C-alpha positions as CSV (number, residue, x, y, z in Angstrom):
1,M,-0.5,0.1,-0.1
2,D,1.4,3.4,-0.8
3,D,0.8,5.9,2.1
4,E,1.0,9.3,0.4
5,R,1.4,10.6,4.1
6,T,5.1,9.6,4.2
7,T,5.8,12.4,1.6
8,L,3.4,14.8,3.2
9,F,4.3,14.1,6.7
10,G,8.2,13.2,6.5
11,P,11.0,15.1,8.2
12,S,11.4,18.6,8.1
13,A,14.5,20.2,7.2
14,A,15.4,21.2,10.4
15,E,14.9,17.6,11.6
16,I,17.1,16.4,9.2
17,L,19.8,18.9,9.9
18,Q,19.5,17.6,13.7
19,A,19.8,14.0,12.8
20,D,22.8,14.7,10.3
21,F,24.3,16.5,13.3
22,P,23.4,14.3,16.4
23,G,26.4,16.3,18.6
24,W,24.6,19.6,17.9
25,L,21.4,21.3,19.5
26,I,19.6,23.0,16.5
27,W,16.9,25.4,17.1
28,R,15.1,28.4,16.0
29,D,15.3,31.7,17.8
30,F,12.7,34.1,18.6
31,M,12.4,37.5,18.5
32,Q,10.8,39.8,21.5
33,G,7.9,40.4,19.2
34,G,7.5,36.8,18.6
35,N,8.5,36.8,15.3
36,H,11.3,34.3,14.3
37,G,14.8,34.8,14.2
38,D,18.0,33.2,13.1
39,W,18.5,29.5,13.1
40,C,21.2,28.5,15.6
41,A,23.3,25.3,16.5
42,R,25.3,24.9,19.3
43,P,27.9,21.6,20.3
44,I,25.9,19.8,22.8
45,N,28.9,19.9,25.2
46,A,29.4,23.8,24.6
47,T,30.0,25.6,27.7
48,S,28.7,28.8,27.0
49,E,26.9,30.7,24.0
50,D,29.8,32.1,22.6
51,N,29.9,28.5,20.5
52,T,26.6,29.0,18.9
53,L,26.4,29.6,15.2
54,R,23.8,31.5,13.5
55,H,22.3,32.0,10.2
56,A,19.3,33.5,8.4
57,D,18.5,29.7,6.9
58,L,18.9,26.4,7.4
59,E,21.2,25.6,4.4
60,G,23.4,28.3,5.5
61,L,23.4,26.9,9.0
62,R,24.3,23.4,7.4
63,K,27.2,24.9,6.1
64,L,28.5,26.7,9.4
65,V,28.1,23.4,11.1
66,E,30.0,21.7,8.4
67,A,32.8,24.0,8.6
68,H,33.0,23.7,12.4
69,D,33.0,20.1,12.2
70,A,35.9,19.8,9.5
């Protein structure tokens, strides 16, 4: 049986990014007015917010995380 829900409800780009980098916390910032901010990533073992990477979109964040892990 072909279930189209697999296509409609598959993992989001953010979920895929998180799965690709399990050693990182990935989240979306919220602005004071409730608007979305940058996408953020920080190594799970980071000791301060100084290690947080930020980008306006997920593909840009992916590149930053990849560069950091290299």
